[in-house]
C-alpha positions in Angstrom: 3.4 27.4 -1.6 3.8 23.9 -3.1 5.1 22.5 0.2 2.3 24.3 2.2 -0.3 22.6 0.0 1.2 19.2 0.8 1.5 19.8 4.5 -1.9 21.4 5.0 -4.0 19.2 2.8 -4.6 16.4 5.4 -5.3 19.0 8.1 -7.9 20.6 5.8 -9.7 17.2 5.7 -9.9 17.1 9.5 -11.2 20.7 9.5 -13.9 19.9 7.1 -14.9 16.7 9.0 -15.0 18.6 12.3 -17.2 21.3 10.6 -19.8 18.6 9.8 -21.0 19.0 13.3 -22.8 22.1 12.1 -24.8 20.1 9.5 -25.4 16.6 11.1 -27.4 16.9 14.3 -27.2 13.2 15.2 -24.1 12.3 13.3 -23.9 10.4 10.1 -26.1 7.3 9.6 -24.9 3.7 10.1 -24.9 3.0 6.3 -23.1 6.2 5.5 -20.6 5.5 8.3 -19.8 2.1 6.9 -19.2 3.5 3.4 -17.0 6.4 4.6 -14.9 4.2 6.9 -14.4 1.6 4.2 -13.5 4.4 1.8 -10.9 5.7 4.2 -9.4 2.1 4.6 -9.2 1.7 0.8 -7.4 5.1 0.4 -4.9 4.3 3.1 -4.1 0.8 1.8 -3.5 2.2 -1.7 -1.4 5.1 -0.4 0.7 2.7 1.7 1.6 0.7 -1.4 2.0 3.1 -4.3 3.1 6.3 -2.5 5.2 4.8 0.2 6.3 1.2 0.0 7.1 1.0 -3.7 9.2 4.2 -3.7 11.0 2.9 -0.6 11.8 -0.4 -2.4 13.1 1.5 -5.5 15.3 3.7 -3.3 16.7 0.8 -1.2 15.8 -2.9 -1.1 13.0 -5.2 -0.1 14.7 -6.2 3.3 15.1 -2.5 4.4 11.6 -1.7 3.3 10.2 -4.7 5.2 12.2 -3.6 8.3 10.8 -0.1 8.1 7.3 -1.5 7.5 7.4 -3.7 10.6 8.9 -0.9 12.6 5.9 1.3 11.8 3.5 -1.5 12.9 5.5 -2.0 16.1 5.3 1.8 16.8 1.5 1.7 16.6 1.4 -1.5 18.7 3.2 0.3 21.5 1.0 3.4 21.0 -2.2 1.4 21.3 -0.9 -0.1 24.6 -1.0 3.4 26.0 -4.0 5.0 24.1 -7.3 3.2 23.6 -8.2 2.1 20.0 -10.1 4.8 18.1 -13.1 2.7 17.2 -13.5 1.3 20.8 -13.1 4.8 22.3 -15.6 6.3 19.8 -18.3 3.8 20.6 -18.0 4.7 24.3 -17.8 8.4 23.7 -21.0 8.4 21.6 -23.0 6.9 24.4 -25.4 9.2 26.3 -23.7 8.5 29.6 -20.2 9.4 28.3 -18.0 11.6 30.4 -15.5 14.2 29.4 -12.7 11.8 30.1 -13.9 9.5 27.4 -14.0 12.3 24.9 -10.5 13.4 25.9 -9.3 9.8 25.3 -11.0 9.8 21.9 -9.4 13.1 21.0 -6.0 11.8 22.2 -6.4 8.6 20.2 -7.2 10.4 17.0 -4.5 13.0 17.5 -1.7 10.4 18.1 -2.8 8.2 15.2 -2.6 11.3 13.0 1.2 11.6 13.6 2.3 8.8 11.2 0.0 10.2 8.5 1.8 13.6 8.8 5.1 11.8 8.7 4.1 10.0 5.5 3.3 13.3 3.8 6.5 14.8 5.0 8.6 11.9 3.8 6.9 11.9 0.4 7.4 15.6 0.1 11.1 15.2 0.9 11.4 12.5 -1.7 9.7 14.7 -4.3 12.0 17.6 -3.7 15.2 15.5 -3.6 17.4 15.8 -6.7 17.6 12.0 -7.0 14.2 11.2 -5.6 11.8 9.0 -7.5 8.6 10.4 -6.2 7.2 13.2 -8.4 5.5 16.2 -6.6 2.2 15.2 -8.1 2.4 11.7 -6.5 3.1 13.3 -3.1 0.1 15.6 -3.7 -2.0 12.5 -4.4 -0.9 11.0 -1.1 -1.8 14.3 0.7 -5.2 14.4 -0.9 -5.9 10.8 -0.1 -5.1 11.3 3.5 -7.2 14.4 3.5 -10.2 12.3 2.3 -9.8 9.8 5.0 -9.4 12.5 7.7 -12.9 13.7 7.1 -14.6 11.0 9.2 -11.9 11.3 11.9 -12.7 15.0 12.4 -16.4 14.2 12.7 -15.8 11.3 15.1 -14.2 13.8 17.5 -16.5 16.8 17.1 -19.8 15.0 17.2 -19.4 13.2 20.6 -18.3 16.5 22.1 -21.4 18.2 20.8 -23.6 15.4 22.1 -22.1 15.9 25.5 -23.4 19.4 25.6 -20.6 21.5 24.2 -21.4 24.2 21.8 -20.9 23.5 18.1 -18.1 26.0 17.9 -16.2 24.4 20.8 -16.8 20.9 19.4 -15.5 22.1 16.0 -12.4 23.6 17.5 -11.4 20.5 19.5 -12.0 18.3 16.5 -9.8 20.6 14.4 -7.1 20.5 17.0 -6.9 16.7 16.7 -5.5 17.1 13.2 -3.1 19.9 14.0 -0.3 17.4 14.6 -0.3 16.3 11.0 1.3 19.5 9.5 3.8 19.4 12.4 4.6 15.7 11.8 5.0 16.5 8.1 7.4 19.4 8.7 9.5 17.4 11.2 9.7 14.4 8.8 10.6 16.6 5.9 13.4 18.3 7.9 14.7 15.0 9.2 14.9 13.5 5.7 16.4 16.7 4.3 19.2 16.5 6.8 19.7 12.7 6.5 18.6 11.7 3.1 19.7 8.1 3.6 16.9 7.7 6.1 14.2 8.4 3.4 13.5 4.7 2.4 13.2 3.6 6.0 10.9 6.5 6.9 8.7 5.9 3.8 8.2 2.2 4.7 7.8 3.1 8.4 5.0 5.4 7.5 3.4 2.7 5.3 3.5 0.2 8.2 1.9 2.7 10.6 -0.9 3.5 8.1 -1.4 -0.2 7.4 -1.8 -0.9 11.1 -4.4 1.8 11.5 -6.4 0.3 8.6 -6.3 -3.3 9.9 -6.8 -2.4 13.6 -9.2 0.5 13.4 -10.9 1.1 10.1 -11.6 -2.5 8.9 -13.3 -3.6 12.2 -15.4 -0.5 12.2 -16.5 -0.9 8.6 -17.2 -4.7 8.8 -18.8 -5.2 12.2 -22.6 -5.4 12.5 -25.1 -5.0 9.7 -24.4 -3.6 6.3 -20.7 -4.7 6.3 -20.9 -5.1 2.5 -21.2 -1.3 2.3 -17.8 -1.0 4.0 -16.3 -3.4 1.5 -17.8 -1.3 -1.4 -16.4 1.9 0.2 -13.0 0.3 0.5 -13.0 -0.8 -3.1 -14.0 2.7 -4.3 -11.4 4.4 -2.0 -8.6 2.0 -3.2 -9.5 2.6 -6.9 -9.7 6.4 -6.5 -6.3 6.5 -4.8 -4.8 4.2 -7.4 -6.2 6.5 -10.2 -4.9 9.6 -8.4 -1.4 8.1 -8.2 -1.6 7.1 -11.8 -2.8 10.5 -13.0 -0.5 12.5 -10.8 2.5 10.1 -10.5 
């Protein structure tokens, strides 16, 4: 039950975000979007530091953690050379002249970018269950909850364009939900990998931190800061960072 809670938490955030298609006819407003996106960025930055990088350094060394961190960034760089950026694809998919192919690309982009987040939860869970691990279960739970919070807008950014294209709300909700289904899978695979090869834990933790950091800098910050009301994105990021920091302090 405890593992299931960790693995399914982020997926629940995507489900709730996708379900918002039932309540927001035209999507969330610009100001709300800035705050939510900034909030997600703050959560992921804090999670990368306290729940992933610092435990990786304590388990190994600064050089190994740096190598894992840069490897995670390199992985997302390669991924972005194949799949369009989330924020760029979203802006196209929300246009009234969008085609199904653009929505498919958006869904693919969100789905693939969810994999490192699932890996992060799986690695943290493995560290919390290891006999000599230095991550308590509550800290891994805080990470899972933080990622769930930032998955809410991702679920919405997939389901809403599909609904605007003419798909029924039920179908749009289902496809938005599917985009987050890879996270429990990534979490389980990372957990099993670390359980079989415990020496890989520090590298995998820092790898996940690098991947999450890349998503923040490449996807979330530009989305939150471009155009008008960019200060709302900054406020949202500060709130998200502070909440995740407090969660790690309370649960860690």
